[in-house]
N, CA, C and O of each residue as an XYZ file, in Angstrom:
512
protein
N       1.352     79.159    -19.896
C       0.539     78.468    -20.566
C       1.134     77.947    -22.347
O       1.313     76.852    -22.880
N       1.309     79.612    -22.881
C       2.162     79.014    -24.832
C       3.025     78.383    -24.421
O       3.712     78.240    -25.432
N       3.706     77.683    -23.346
C       5.120     76.761    -22.975
C       4.750     75.549    -22.930
O       5.218     74.579    -23.525
N       3.572     75.641    -21.938
C       3.343     74.313    -22.270
C       2.611     73.930    -23.229
O       2.736     72.713    -23.100
N       1.883     74.085    -24.168
C       1.702     74.047    -25.377
C       2.737     73.732    -26.375
O       2.594     72.774    -27.134
N       3.815     74.526    -26.411
C       5.022     74.463    -27.346
C       5.834     72.958    -26.775
O       6.444     72.162    -27.488
N       5.685     72.901    -25.741
C       6.379     71.401    -25.176
C       5.216     70.194    -25.671
O       5.496     69.014    -25.882
N       4.263     70.629    -25.758
C       2.878     69.350    -26.327
C       2.973     69.170    -27.385
O       2.651     68.101    -27.901
N       3.620     70.535    -28.261
C       3.550     69.966    -29.577
C       5.103     69.857    -30.302
O       5.281     69.655    -31.503
N       6.165     70.037    -29.292
C       7.295     69.291    -29.417
C       7.336     67.075    -29.204
O       8.037     66.156    -29.628
N       6.276     67.212    -28.423
C       5.982     65.532    -27.832
C       5.463     64.980    -28.756
O       5.796     63.827    -29.030
N       3.925     66.055    -29.937
C       3.562     65.281    -31.183
C       4.091     65.428    -31.934
O       3.686     64.634    -32.783
N       5.250     66.264    -32.504
C       5.803     66.310    -33.151
C       6.841     64.983    -33.047
O       7.039     64.067    -33.845
N       7.303     65.214    -31.984
C       8.344     63.678    -31.575
C       7.520     62.628    -31.935
O       7.901     62.193    -33.021
N       6.991     62.295    -31.701
C       5.909     61.240    -31.750
C       5.660     60.783    -33.519
O       5.886     59.606    -33.801
N       5.287     61.556    -34.436
C       4.570     61.551    -35.949
C       6.416     61.466    -36.276
O       6.563     60.717    -37.242
N       7.802     61.996    -35.770
C       9.026     61.207    -36.564
C       9.242     60.245    -36.041
O      10.233     59.728    -36.557
N       8.920     59.771    -35.393
C       8.937     58.203    -34.992
C       7.979     57.088    -35.299
O       8.224     55.900    -35.092
N       6.737     57.621    -35.869
C       5.912     56.679    -36.750
C       6.304     57.048    -38.187
O       6.195     56.218    -39.090
N       6.814     58.433    -38.425
C       7.485     58.095    -39.924
C       8.588     57.618    -40.255
O       8.714     57.348    -41.449
N       9.640     57.379    -39.421
C      11.057     56.558    -39.332
C      10.333     55.445    -39.507
O      10.575     54.637    -40.403
N       9.407     55.324    -38.676
C       9.452     53.333    -38.781
C       8.522     52.747    -40.012
O       8.781     51.743    -40.674
N       7.212     53.736    -40.183
C       5.908     53.406    -40.880
C       6.695     54.016    -42.272
O       6.944     53.196    -43.156
N       7.100     55.480    -42.483
C       6.748     56.391    -43.005
C       7.555     55.441    -44.369
O       7.813     56.288    -45.225
N       8.022     54.068    -44.858
C       8.518     53.619    -45.947
C       7.453     53.079    -46.845
O       7.546     52.686    -48.008
N       6.266     53.158    -45.926
C       4.937     52.238    -46.968
C       4.240     53.522    -47.726
O       3.535     53.551    -48.734
N       4.851     54.903    -46.587
C       3.849     55.964    -47.740
C       4.992     56.027    -49.431
O       4.780     56.919    -50.251
N       5.697     55.353    -49.581
C       7.038     55.197    -49.928
C       6.410     54.387    -51.931
O       6.830     54.645    -53.059
N       5.585     53.670    -51.562
C       4.586     52.913    -52.283
C       3.650     53.636    -53.041
O       3.037     53.037    -53.925
N       3.401     55.069    -52.795
C       2.461     55.414    -53.221
C       3.234     56.680    -53.514
O       3.315     56.793    -54.737
N       4.016     57.979    -52.702
C       4.767     58.901    -53.819
C       6.184     58.530    -53.115
O       6.502     58.522    -51.926
N       6.964     58.208    -54.374
C       8.425     57.639    -54.135
C       9.214     58.801    -54.015
O      10.349     58.342    -53.891
N       9.307     60.172    -53.973
C       9.550     61.066    -53.605
C       9.998     61.639    -52.651
O      10.813     62.561    -52.660
N       9.471     61.107    -51.703
C       9.220     61.268    -50.174
C      10.857     60.208    -49.276
O      11.109     59.942    -48.101
N      11.651     59.880    -50.722
C      12.662     58.375    -49.851
C      13.167     59.768    -49.449
O      13.489     59.746    -48.261
N      13.387     61.210    -50.124
C      14.260     61.814    -49.889
C      14.362     62.458    -48.235
O      15.427     62.848    -47.756
N      13.272     62.474    -47.622
C      12.433     62.597    -46.376
C      12.764     61.503    -45.466
O      13.417     61.654    -44.434
N      12.246     60.294    -45.925
C      12.280     58.935    -44.825
C      13.454     58.638    -44.964
O      13.852     58.758    -43.805
N      14.378     58.308    -45.598
C      15.089     57.425    -46.022
C      16.770     58.195    -44.972
O      17.786     57.505    -44.880
N      16.665     60.079    -44.133
C      17.894     60.090    -43.077
C      16.679     60.343    -41.820
O      17.016     60.803    -40.729
N      15.378     60.013    -42.102
C      14.477     59.793    -40.834
C      14.640     58.100    -40.292
O      14.628     57.816    -39.095
N      14.765     57.236    -41.208
C      15.167     55.705    -41.269
C      16.203     55.384    -40.152
O      16.108     54.787    -39.081
N      17.502     56.169    -40.974
C      18.735     56.247    -40.591
C      18.598     56.520    -38.790
O      18.736     55.861    -37.759
N      18.201     58.080    -39.240
C      18.385     58.275    -37.775
C      17.996     57.745    -36.520
O      18.641     57.603    -35.481
N      16.430     57.392    -36.905
C      16.109     55.830    -35.492
C      16.498     55.060    -35.313
O      16.419     54.495    -34.223
N      17.362     54.479    -36.682
C      17.812     53.076    -35.992
C      19.077     53.791    -35.727
O      19.901     52.960    -35.345
N      19.729     55.323    -35.778
C      21.060     55.138    -35.137
C      20.867     55.901    -33.289
O      21.624     55.782    -32.326
N      19.708     56.561    -33.406
C      19.684     56.906    -31.955
C      19.479     55.657    -31.446
O      20.440     55.424    -30.712
N      18.590     54.570    -31.456
C      18.093     53.130    -30.658
C      19.644     52.864    -30.340
O      20.120     52.842    -29.204
N      20.286     52.684    -31.425
C      21.331     51.428    -31.976
C      22.418     52.048    -31.027
O      22.857     51.346    -30.116
N      22.881     53.359    -31.201
C      23.640     53.679    -29.791
C      23.502     54.592    -28.535
O      24.196     55.394    -27.908
N      22.018     53.960    -28.481
C      21.710     54.791    -27.293
C      21.452     56.448    -26.979
O      21.267     57.000    -25.894
N      21.506     56.978    -28.237
C      21.741     58.668    -28.218
C      19.992     59.070    -27.723
O      18.951     58.439    -27.544
N      20.411     60.370    -27.656
C      19.645     61.219    -27.397
C      18.707     62.343    -28.203
O      19.112     63.382    -28.724
N      17.722     61.980    -28.170
C      16.795     62.740    -29.402
C      17.062     64.463    -29.285
O      15.994     65.065    -29.177
N      17.653     64.896    -29.285
C      17.390     66.187    -29.061
C      16.117     67.079    -28.905
O      16.103     68.235    -28.482
N      15.356     66.547    -29.203
C      13.561     66.750    -28.971
C      13.443     66.485    -27.697
O      12.811     67.312    -27.040
N      14.062     65.155    -26.907
C      13.711     64.952    -25.597
C      14.057     66.474    -24.882
O      13.154     67.207    -24.478
N      15.570     66.843    -24.786
C      15.615     67.667    -24.384
C      15.141     69.137    -24.001
O      15.102     69.847    -22.996
N      14.815     69.203    -25.287
C      13.992     70.896    -26.067
C      12.317     70.393    -25.068
O      11.834     71.140    -24.218
N      11.866     69.388    -25.348
C      10.420     68.978    -24.678
C      11.037     69.451    -23.422
O      10.770     70.613    -23.119
N      12.015     68.605    -22.421
C      11.821     68.593    -21.281
C      12.264     70.158    -20.303
O      11.920     70.436    -19.154
N      13.153     70.987    -21.290
C      13.427     72.310    -20.576
C      11.548     72.828    -21.451
O      10.647     73.022    -20.635
N      11.387     72.899    -22.130
C      10.255     73.481    -22.664
C       9.105     73.157    -21.117
O       8.914     74.217    -20.521
N       8.442     72.045    -20.509
C       7.999     71.508    -19.822
C       8.791     72.332    -18.273
O       7.921     72.817    -17.549
N       9.804     72.463    -17.900
C      10.350     72.939    -16.869
C      10.239     74.628    -16.496
O      10.043     75.203    -15.425
N      10.454     75.123    -17.858
C      10.194     76.111    -17.756
C       8.876     76.504    -17.940
O       8.767     77.701    -17.674
N       7.586     75.881    -18.363
C       6.198     75.922    -17.951
C       5.740     75.854    -16.549
O       4.635     76.218    -16.146
N       6.908     75.241    -15.692
C       6.556     75.382    -14.130
C       6.715     73.813    -14.244
O       7.375     73.542    -13.242
N       6.538     72.958    -14.734
C       5.589     71.665    -15.020
C       6.819     71.020    -14.273
O       7.967     71.358    -14.561
N       6.495     69.923    -13.144
C       7.416     68.972    -12.927
C       7.246     67.648    -13.827
O       7.926     66.750    -13.329
N       6.887     67.423    -14.442
C       6.843     65.752    -15.422
C       5.409     66.085    -16.616
O       5.172     66.986    -17.420
N       4.880     65.149    -16.299
C       4.062     64.626    -17.300
C       2.464     64.079    -17.141
O       1.714     63.412    -17.854
N       2.381     64.582    -16.110
C       1.131     64.611    -15.493
C       0.078     65.437    -16.203
O       0.571     66.531    -16.475
N      -1.358     65.330    -16.668
C      -2.148     66.344    -16.658
C      -2.774     65.982    -18.095
O      -3.603     65.072    -18.079
N      -2.538     66.470    -19.106
C      -3.711     66.425    -20.387
C      -3.507     65.292    -21.229
O      -2.642     64.460    -20.956
N      -4.308     65.189    -22.327
C      -3.991     63.550    -22.849
C      -2.708     63.718    -23.319
O      -2.038     62.692    -23.204
N      -2.258     64.452    -23.701
C      -0.907     64.040    -24.681
C      -0.198     62.956    -23.378
O       0.108     61.784    -23.595
N      -0.059     63.554    -22.221
C       0.733     62.816    -21.467
C       0.903     62.112    -21.006
O       1.955     61.495    -20.838
N      -0.483     61.899    -20.489
C      -1.201     60.244    -20.248
C      -1.159     59.498    -21.228
O      -0.877     58.331    -20.955
N      -1.433     59.863    -22.875
C      -1.389     58.668    -23.692
C      -0.486     58.730    -24.465
O      -0.083     57.675    -24.955
N       0.207     60.140    -24.876
C       1.560     60.018    -25.891
C       2.931     59.529    -25.320
O       3.666     58.675    -25.814
N       3.094     60.157    -24.323
C       4.468     60.263    -23.464
C       4.627     58.658    -23.138
O       5.722     58.233    -23.504
N       4.009     57.945    -22.696
C       4.180     56.430    -22.167
C       4.786     55.366    -23.734
O       5.509     54.373    -23.655
N       4.106     56.091    -25.286
C       4.244     55.582    -25.890
C       6.488     55.549    -26.384
O       7.442     54.793    -26.569
N       6.102     56.889    -26.344
C       7.858     57.091    -26.731
C       8.868     57.399    -25.327
O      10.018     57.639    -25.694
N       8.754     57.431    -24.299
C       8.961     57.197    -22.949
C       8.580     55.364    -22.452
O       8.037     55.022    -21.401
N       8.789     54.966    -22.935
C       8.250     53.473    -22.175
C       8.852     53.544    -20.747
O       9.777     54.281    -20.406
N       8.184     52.669    -19.973
C       8.693     52.436    -18.427
C       9.697     51.054    -18.709
O       9.243     50.039    -19.238
N      10.867     51.159    -18.350
C      11.857     49.762    -18.224
C      12.284     49.395    -20.081
O      12.265     48.460    -20.882
N      12.626     50.781    -20.004
C      13.619     50.783    -21.452
C      14.436     50.511    -20.683
O      14.312     50.682    -19.471
N      15.654     49.926    -21.374
C      17.032     49.033    -21.647
C      17.744     49.470    -22.781
O      17.352     49.928    -23.855
N      18.739     49.266    -22.385
C      19.461     49.383    -24.148
C      19.182     48.269    -24.900
O      19.148     48.384    -26.125
N      18.854     46.571    -24.060
C      18.624     45.757    -25.344
C      17.698     45.947    -25.796
O      17.644     45.726    -27.006
N      16.152     46.584    -24.932
C      15.243     46.997    -25.975
C      15.585     48.041    -26.985
O      15.282     48.130    -28.175
N      16.051     48.545    -26.472
C      16.835     50.004    -27.744
C      16.895     48.976    -28.753
O      16.161     48.874    -29.736
N      17.914     48.170    -28.382
C      18.672     47.988    -29.983
C      17.921     47.054    -30.724
O      18.304     46.929    -31.887
N      16.629     46.125    -30.266
C      15.708     45.713    -30.343
C      14.754     46.228    -31.448
O      14.460     45.595    -32.463
N      14.151     47.900    -30.994
C      14.069     48.656    -31.610
C      14.664     48.840    -32.782
O      14.333     48.611    -33.945
N      15.626     49.306    -32.254
C      16.821     50.229    -33.567
C      16.539     48.689    -34.874
O      16.326     48.968    -36.054
N      16.591     47.095    -34.378
C      16.817     46.048    -35.126
C      15.082     46.088    -36.169
O      14.986     45.598    -37.294
N      13.537     47.012    -35.176
C      12.651     46.675    -35.701
C      12.638     47.690    -36.917
O      11.982     47.703    -37.959
N      13.316     48.283    -36.553
C      12.422     49.597    -37.588
C      13.898     49.694    -38.806
O      13.689     50.433    -39.768
N      15.068     49.103    -38.766
C      15.844     48.778    -39.552
C      15.318     47.552    -40.273
O      15.633     47.726    -41.450
N      14.798     46.622    -40.179
C      13.749     45.376    -40.917
C      12.684     45.877    -41.615
O      12.733     45.625    -42.819
N      11.365     46.753    -41.097
C      10.790     46.895    -41.976
C      11.372     48.168    -42.790
O      11.108     48.175    -43.993
N      11.887     48.896    -42.444
C      12.355     49.804    -43.954
C      13.177     49.268    -44.828
O      13.224     49.771    -45.951
N      14.116     47.974    -44.459
C      14.343     46.676    -45.326
C      13.216     46.351    -46.481
O      13.084     46.327    -47.705
N      12.728     46.193    -45.653
C      11.150     45.009    -46.419
C      10.736     46.325    -47.363
O      10.600     46.294    -48.586
N      10.593     47.317    -46.624
C       9.402     48.553    -47.610
C      10.596     48.397    -48.967
O      10.394     47.912    -50.080
N      12.118     49.111    -48.297
C      13.010     49.135    -49.632
C      12.966     48.191    -50.965
O      12.936     48.526    -52.149
N      12.971     47.054    -50.437
C      12.969     45.918    -51.126
C      11.684     45.704    -52.287
O      11.646     45.565    -53.509
N      11.061     45.739    -51.605
C       9.487     45.588    -52.501
C       9.812     47.275    -53.138
O       9.076     47.152    -54.117
N      10.273     48.464    -53.255
C      10.006     49.167    -53.665
C      11.880     48.991    -55.177
O      12.154     49.411    -56.301
N      12.306     48.441    -54.490
C      13.238     48.173    -55.546
C      13.147     47.671    -56.258
O      13.567     48.111    -57.328
N      12.386     46.072    -56.184
C      11.704     44.939    -56.872
C      10.742     45.263    -57.844
O      10.422     44.641    -58.857
N      10.238     46.556    -57.294
C       8.937     47.189    -58.257
C       9.447     47.827    -59.403
O       8.982     47.809    -60.543
N      10.996     48.699    -58.755
C      11.828     49.518    -59.923
C      12.207     48.493    -61.225
O      12.131     48.761    -62.424
N      12.748     46.922    -60.427
C      13.292     46.873    -61.457
C      12.643     45.548    -61.922
O      13.365     44.717    -62.473
N      11.441     45.321    -61.752
C      10.564     45.089    -62.463
C       9.955     45.957    -63.683
O       9.706     45.529    -64.810
N       9.782     47.196    -63.231
C       9.008     47.910    -64.350
C      10.130     48.080    -65.020
O      10.090     47.425    -66.061
N      11.389     48.829    -64.854
C      12.117     48.628    -66.144
C      12.299     47.355    -66.879
O      12.099     47.229    -68.087
N      12.692     46.419    -66.072
C      12.268     45.197    -67.014
C      11.493     44.989    -68.261
O      11.931     44.735    -69.383
N      10.320     45.134    -67.887
C       9.026     45.362    -68.622
C       9.254     46.167    -69.808
O       9.114     45.825    -70.983
N       9.746     47.655    -69.178
C       9.700     48.583    -70.805
C      11.119     48.078    -71.503
O      11.332     48.683    -72.554
N      11.959     47.274    -71.215
C      13.281     47.026    -71.944
C      12.444     46.107    -72.846
O      12.974     46.201    -73.953
N      11.257     45.150    -72.938
C      10.886     43.855    -73.474
C       9.762     44.960    -74.649
O       9.223     44.442    -75.627
N       9.589     46.373    -74.337
C       8.383     46.496    -75.159
C       9.538     46.839    -76.795
O       9.013     47.033    -77.891
């Protein structure tokens, strides 16, 4: 039971990390100090998708599920709703490249807005 809960927790952390890597740049518009957490997360997300690497959370979760005696992702809410988001059926290397490009583009846009705001505020400070 506890090992199964740990596997669910790893899956949830995995999903939250993915969301943070893709959309976490938006948080920088409010809390700029998050750049030190978000930038490495975004770089990792793009790298994993583009180079077709396996995230270390995946084997950890699978080993916990096997240790709990689970054969797969059948069961509760997390397995039914979150697993297809993180591990979609039919995920191909081509789709992974598109996903990596999407993560990169979203974050470049957000970082561009942040850079533009910083440039604009420095420019207005110089004119004082």
